[in-house]
C-alpha positions in Angstrom: -28.6 -1.6 -1.1 -26.4 1.4 -1.9 -22.9 0.3 -3.3 -21.1 3.5 -2.2 -21.7 3.1 1.3 -20.4 -0.6 1.8 -16.9 -0.4 2.5 -14.5 -3.2 1.4 -13.8 -5.9 3.5 -10.7 -5.2 5.9 -8.9 -7.9 4.4 -8.4 -6.2 1.1 -7.5 -3.2 2.7 -4.5 -5.6 4.5 -3.7 -6.7 1.4 -3.1 -3.2 -0.2 -1.4 -1.8 3.1 0.8 -5.2 2.6 1.4 -4.3 -1.6 2.2 -0.7 -1.4 4.6 -1.3 2.0 6.2 -4.1 0.0 6.4 -2.6 -3.4 8.2 1.0 -1.6 10.1 -1.2 0.7 11.4 -4.6 -0.6 12.3 -2.6 -4.1 14.6 0.0 -2.5 17.7 -2.1 -1.5 17.5 -3.7 -4.9 17.5 0.2 -6.5 20.6 1.0 -4.5 22.8 -1.8 -5.1 22.1 -1.2 -9.0 23.1 2.4 -8.7 25.8 1.7 -6.7 27.2 -0.8 -9.1 26.5 1.7 -11.8 28.6 3.7 -10.1 31.3 1.1 -10.1 31.2 0.7 -13.9 32.8 2.9 -16.6 30.5 5.4 -18.1 30.6 6.4 -22.1 32.8 9.2 -23.0 30.6 12.4 -22.8 33.2 14.9 -23.3 30.6 18.1 -24.1 29.5 17.5 -20.1 33.2 18.8 -19.1 33.8 21.2 -22.1 34.0 24.7 -20.4 32.9 26.1 -23.4 29.7 24.6 -23.1 26.8 26.6 -20.9 27.0 25.9 -17.1 23.3 25.2 -17.1 23.5 22.8 -20.3 26.3 20.7 -19.1 24.4 20.1 -15.5 20.8 19.5 -17.4 22.8 16.8 -19.9 24.6 15.4 -16.8 21.3 14.9 -15.1 19.4 13.5 -18.0 22.2 11.0 -19.0 22.7 10.2 -15.4 18.9 9.3 -15.5 19.2 7.7 -18.7 21.8 5.5 -17.8 20.0 4.2 -14.9 16.6 3.3 -16.1 18.3 1.6 -19.3 19.6 -0.4 -16.6 17.3 -3.5 -16.0 18.7 -4.3 -12.7 17.6 -0.7 -11.7 14.4 0.1 -14.2 12.3 -3.2 -12.9 12.6 -2.6 -9.1 11.7 1.4 -9.9 8.6 0.7 -12.0 7.4 -2.1 -8.8 8.2 1.0 -6.5 6.0 3.5 -8.8 3.3 0.9 -8.9 3.1 1.0 -5.7 2.6 4.9 -5.5 0.0 4.0 -7.8 -1.6 1.6 -5.4 -1.4 4.0 -2.5 -2.7 6.7 -4.4 -5.9 4.3 -5.1 -5.7 3.5 -1.5 -6.0 7.1 0.3 -9.0 7.7 -2.1 -10.7 5.3 -0.5 -9.3 4.2 3.1 -8.9 6.5 6.1 -6.1 8.8 5.6 -4.9 9.0 9.0 -4.8 5.2 8.8 -3.1 4.4 5.5 -0.1 7.1 5.6 1.6 5.6 8.9 0.4 1.9 7.9 2.0 2.4 4.7 5.1 4.0 5.7 5.7 1.7 8.7 5.2 -1.1 6.5 7.7 0.3 4.1 10.4 0.2 6.9 9.9 -3.3 7.8 9.9 -4.3 4.2 12.8 -2.4 3.2 14.8 -3.9 6.4 13.7 -7.6 5.2 15.0 -6.5 1.5 18.4 -5.4 2.8 18.5 -8.7 4.6 17.9 -10.5 1.2 19.4 -8.3 -1.2 22.5 -7.2 0.5 22.8 -10.0 3.2 22.7 -7.6 6.2 22.2 -9.1 9.5 19.2 -7.9 11.5 20.2 -6.8 15.2 18.1 -7.6 17.9 17.4 -3.7 18.4 15.9 -3.9 15.0 13.7 -6.8 15.7 12.3 -4.8 19.0 11.8 -1.9 16.7 10.1 -4.1 13.9 8.0 -5.5 16.6 7.4 -2.0 18.1 6.0 -0.9 14.5 3.7 -3.9 14.3 2.4 -2.9 17.7 2.1 0.5 17.0 0.0 -0.4 13.7 -2.3 -2.4 15.4 -2.8 0.1 18.0 -4.0 2.5 15.0 -6.2 0.2 13.8 -7.5 -0.9 16.9 -8.3 2.8 17.9 -10.0 3.9 14.6 -12.2 0.5 14.3 -13.7 1.5 17.9 
């Protein structure tokens, strides 16, 4: 039997889709919260970023570098970011194996669902009735896509 033509069991695809959706969706509210918290805390003094004698491109480039550096040095931001990027690696591996027309909508839809759940958990946001209805319709749409591809 040729192993290259044998496709993995469906549960492996389901787990892969769920992992990518969770890695993308659940981490987003935590990164947002860490970024907002970082904006509220005092920043180190870097007068050369506002010195008009310095070239504009240098000030902007260093400003971006320090903003990213400050965020990545914060574990509250870096850990969710690492998990989010890990989800992107899993997604890259999935699109190499699973059908593209299923992988993209399913993972993005699951990311939306997990983002709503992550906001509820991380920020205490209430999930409205309309959002629950929308989430149910998204799950129904995913089921229809999978069913259509299976036949």
